[in-house]
N, C-alpha and C positions, 0 to 999 in steps of 0.2 A: 732246441730239444723240447719235445711236447710234454714229457713227464719227468717229474723230479721226485725222487724218493728221499725221505729223510728219517732219521732215527728219532723215535719219541723218547721222552724222559724214562719210560718204563722198559726201554729196549725194544719196543714194538715198532716195526717199520710201517710208516704211514706213507701214503701216496697223495701227493697234490699235483693236480693236473692244471697247468697254468692256462690251458686253452679253454678250460671249462666256462669261464665267463663269456668268452666270445662265442663259443658254440651255442651257449643258452641264449645270447642276444640274438644270433642268427635264427635259431629255432623260433623264438618269440616273434620276431619280426616276420619271418616267413609265414608263420601261422596267422598273424594279423593280416598280411596282404593277401594270402590265399583266401581267407575268410571273406574279405571285402571285395576282391575283383576276380578271384578264381586264379588257378595256377597258369592258365593260358595267357593271361593279360599281365603277368608279373615277370620281370627280368630278374637275373641274379644281381645286376648292378643296382636295381632299386631296393632289393632286400638288403644288400650289403651296406648301401647308403643309410637306410633306416636304421641298421644295426651299428652304425658308425665304424665300419671296418672295411678293408679292402675286398673286392669281389673275389680276388685269388683265393681267400680263405674258405670259400665255399668249396672250391675244387679240393683244397687240401684236407678239409674235415669230412666232406660229404661225397666227393668225387665228381658230382655233376648237380644240376638243378633237380634231375629226377631223384638223386639220392637224398637231397635235402627234402623233397616232397615225401619220400618214403620214411624219413626221420620224424617229420611232423605227424604223419598219420600213425606211426608206430607209437609215438609218446602218447597220443590221445588214446589209442587202443589200450596201451598198458594201464593208463589212468582208469579207463572204464572197466577193465578187467578186475582192477582193485575195487572199484565201486561195487561191482556185482558180488565180489567175494566178501565184501564187508557188510553188504545189505542182508536183510532178513530173507528168508526163502520166499516170502509173499511177493509175486510179481507186482502188486500195487505199491509196495514200498520201494521196489527197484524203479518203477515208473516215477514215483514221486522224486527219487534221487536223481534221475536222469533230468527231469525237468528243473530241478534245483541247480544242477550243473550248467544247464543251458541258460539259466537266468543270470546265475553268478558270472559265467564266462560265455558271453554271446558268441565270441569268436569260435569256440569249440562247437557250439550247435551249428553255426554256418559251415564250418569245415565238414561235419558229419553230413549235412544236406549235400554238399558238394560231392561227397562220396556216393551218395545215392544217385546223383545226376551223372555219375560216371567220369567226373573231373579228377577224381583222386581215388585211390585204392579203398575198397569198402572195409578195411581192417577195423577202423574204430566202431563201425556199426555192428559188425560180428563179434567184435572183442575176443578174437580168437574162437568164435562160435560159442563162447561160453554163455553170452547173453540169450540167444534164442534157444540153445539147448537147456539152460536153467530154467526158463519159462516153461518149455514143453515138459521137462522132467517133473516140475513142481505139479503142473496140471495133472500128469499121469499118476503121480504119487497120491494126490488127493482123490483120484478116481479109484484107487485100490490096486493099480497095475505096477509094472516094473519101471521105475524112473529111467533105468538105462535103456529102455526100449519103449519109448513113448509111441502111443497108438496113433493111427490116423486122425482120430478125433482130437487127441491132445495136441498134436501138431498144427491141426487146422485152427483149434481155439487160439493157440500160441501165435499163429500168423495174424489173427485179428486183433489180439492184445497188443502185439508189437505195431501193428498198423495204426492203432489209436494213438500211441505215444509219438511214432515218427511222422505219422500224417499230421498231427497237431503241430509239431515243430516246424514242419515243412510249409504248411499252408495257413498258419494261424491268422494272419491279417485278412486273408481271402475269407476264412470262415467267419471271422468276427463281423465283416461288412455283410456277408450274405445272410447271417442269422440274426442281424441288428442287435448284437450283444455288446456293442461298444461300451454301453454304460455299465457293464458287469465288470467289477474289478479283476485285474489279472489274477491274483491269488484264488479268487473264487472260480474263474475259468479253469485254472490249473487243477484246483481240487476236484472239479467236476470230471476232468479228464481222468485223473486218479480213480475217482468212483467208477468211471465207466470201465476201466480195467478191472476193478474189484468185482463189478457186476459180471463181466464175461468170464472172469476166473471162477467165481463162485458157482455160476450156473453150468459152466463147462466142466467143472469138477464132479458133477452129479454123474455117477457111472451110468444112470439110465438114459442120459443124454447121448445121442450119437449124431455127430456132424461131420462125417467123413467127406472126403472129396470124391468127385466123380472121375472116372478115367475116360480120357478122350481129349480131343484137341481143346486147348484153352487159349483164351485171349491173351495176346502178348501186347507189350507196349509198341506202339507204332506211331508214326507221324500222320499228318493229315492226309486225307484222300479225297480231295474235292472231285465230285462228279463232273464229267464233261470239260470242255475247253473254256478257259476264261471268256467271258462275254465282251470285255472291254479291257483297255489298258489299266484301268482302275482295279478291275477284279484280278488282273494278272499280278499287279503290285502287291495286293492283299495276300493272295496265295503264296508268291514268293517270299514274302516277309513271314508268313506262318510257317513255311518250311524251314526257313533259316532260324527263326526264333526257337523252334523245336530242337534243332541241331546244336545251336550255339548259344542260345539266350539272347534277349533283346539287347542287353548292354554290349555284346560284342559283335553285333551286326551293324554295318556301316550302310548308309543309304545307297551308295554306289553299288555295293554287292547285291542288294535288293533289286535295283534297277537292271543290273547284269542278268541275274536270275530271271527276271520277268521279261526281259528282252526289249526294254523301253528306255526312253531318255530319263536320266536322273531327275531332271527338273519337273517331271511329272508328279513326283512324290509330294513336292511342296504345292504344286498346282492343286492336287486333289485333296491332300490331308492337312496342309498347313503346318503341322507339327508332328514330331516323332510319336508323342503320346497318342495322338489321334489315330496314326497307323497301327500302334499296338492294340488300341481299343477295337479297331476294325478287324484285326487278326484273331483277337479273342472272340469276337462275336461270331466270326466265321467258323472258328474250331469249336464253339459251344453250341452251334445250331443243331447238330445231329443229336445231342443230348437233350435240348429242350424239345425238339420234335418228338423224341422217343418217349421221354419220361413224363411229359405233360399231356394227358389224354383227356379231353373234355373237362379240363381244369383240374383233374385228379393227378396226384403224384404216383408214378409207377416205380417202385423201389427195384423190383427185379430188372427193369429196363436200364436203370441208372447204373446198377452194379455190373450188368453185362457189358456196358460201354465204359466204365470208369477206368480200366487198365489200359485202353487204347486211346484215351482222348489226348490229341496234342495240346489242347487248351490247358490242361493240368500241368503238362510239363513246362510250357511257356510261363504259367503263373508261378511255378517253383523257381524257375531261373530268374524270373523278373524280381521275385520277392527277395532271394538270397543275394542278388546284386544290389539290394538297397531300394528298389522301386516300391512304390506305394500303390496298392491296388485301387484305392479311392481316386487316384489321379486318372486312371484309364476307364474305370467302370464303377457306377455306384449301386447298381442292383443286379440281382441274378434270379431270373424266374424260376429256376430249379429249386432254390432255396425257399422262394416264396411259396411254391407249390407245397414242399415239405411242411413248412410252417402251417399252412392252410388245413392240415390234417387235424389241428387242435382247435378247441372251441374258443380258447381265450390265450392271447400271448401277452405276458407280463411287460411292463415297462419299467424303466430305472433298474435297480439292482435286482428285483424279482426274488424268488424263493431261495436263491443262492444255492442251488443243488441241481441234480438231474430232473427234479420235478419241474423245473423251468424248461418249457419246450424248446427255448432258444439253445440252451445248453445241450439238451437231448439231441437236437438236429445237428449241433456242432460235433457232438461225439460220433454220431452215426455217420457224418460227413467224412470223418478220418478214415472209417472203414472203405468208404466208397473210393476216396481220392488217393490213398497212400499207394496202392499198387501201380499207378502210373509212374511212380519214382522208385519204389522199393520192392516190387515183386521179385525181381531176379535175386536180389540180395537175400530176401527172407526165405525164399525157396532153397537157396544154397544153405543157408544157416540151419534150416529146419529139415533138410533132406526131403524136400517135396519135389516129386518128379515135374519136369516142364510139361508134361501131358496131363497133369491133374487139373481139372477144373474146379476152382474153389468158389465159384459163384454162389453156390447153395450155403456154403458154410459162412461165407461173408454176409449173405442175406439173413441168416440166423442171428449173427452178431449185430448187424445194423438194425433189424427189427426189434431185438431186445432192448436195444438202447433207445429207439423211438418210443417204445412202450412205457418207459420209466415215468414220464409225467402222469400216465393214466392210472 
């Protein structure tokens, strides 16, 4: 019998659920394993073993593995809804609270990222849509409009605000390497991200500012589309790896699958690349090449070209999957020309801890990079939460946000 009712001393009937500790252990273990490896790589037996109980109890309490996945994301979503409800109306305070949760509970942050990648239901990100709606409503209220009916500008600004937080959580290590900001303490980087949210909200709350979206076809996330046929077996392997990494993430792709996709012998992978890391690095270079060619013109950084390509870049999806699976970007690539060209916009780049704010070009570029990179993972979810049509082109509004952040050190 799962539930036992007893009489309290005051005559009030209390309920004690004997299954509660076991269910809690299963939820905690499932959350830990989903965060570390993704739900696709986790079995109900491994979850049950980690929780110290029989795997049959998952069926009893949750119906199936999918039911357990739903319970994990529902619990995180409920906690985030409470966080939003308890926070002040200021989106910057909400951003600070979200970052604090991700720092204190890394598993929660990684599960949320997997939701963005489509491995789990996006309920935690949307928090019952209360998170994106709250941000858009607060911006509209500050603009003097009706918070219940946020304008296109308020929703476009909210899209960029949420991109800053979610993009930072998703690509943090990538951004740190690219902007050479490893020497800056984590709390300082976090504070700069919160300041970036504050800058966007304050500027976007000016009723004189209009950053609506354009109507028309918009870029959607897509995989790589290399031109032409592979010139060699080596090229075929790189392109096959790139396609599979976008679909599944590097951690879940086996060398046999890459060879089969490329139509070559598996032994050629080790002949050409020597290691799995080398193949990942080559795939990232191929995926990044369109961005580098489009955004670096005569040594100058082209922000518009970067934003136009950002939501379609397979390399960003690969990077997100690689990082959430526990990979380290420094192991596969140590420099990124696009970041270098963005930093070259400034006369002087500090070293060490720097000015500890968005006045530091490294932190300004990091913050702007979140606006560029986030849509590759989060576009569909943010559009849903903010009721932004799929046909709406947000390139101009994202450009406004990124340029505003890049201008902070000046």
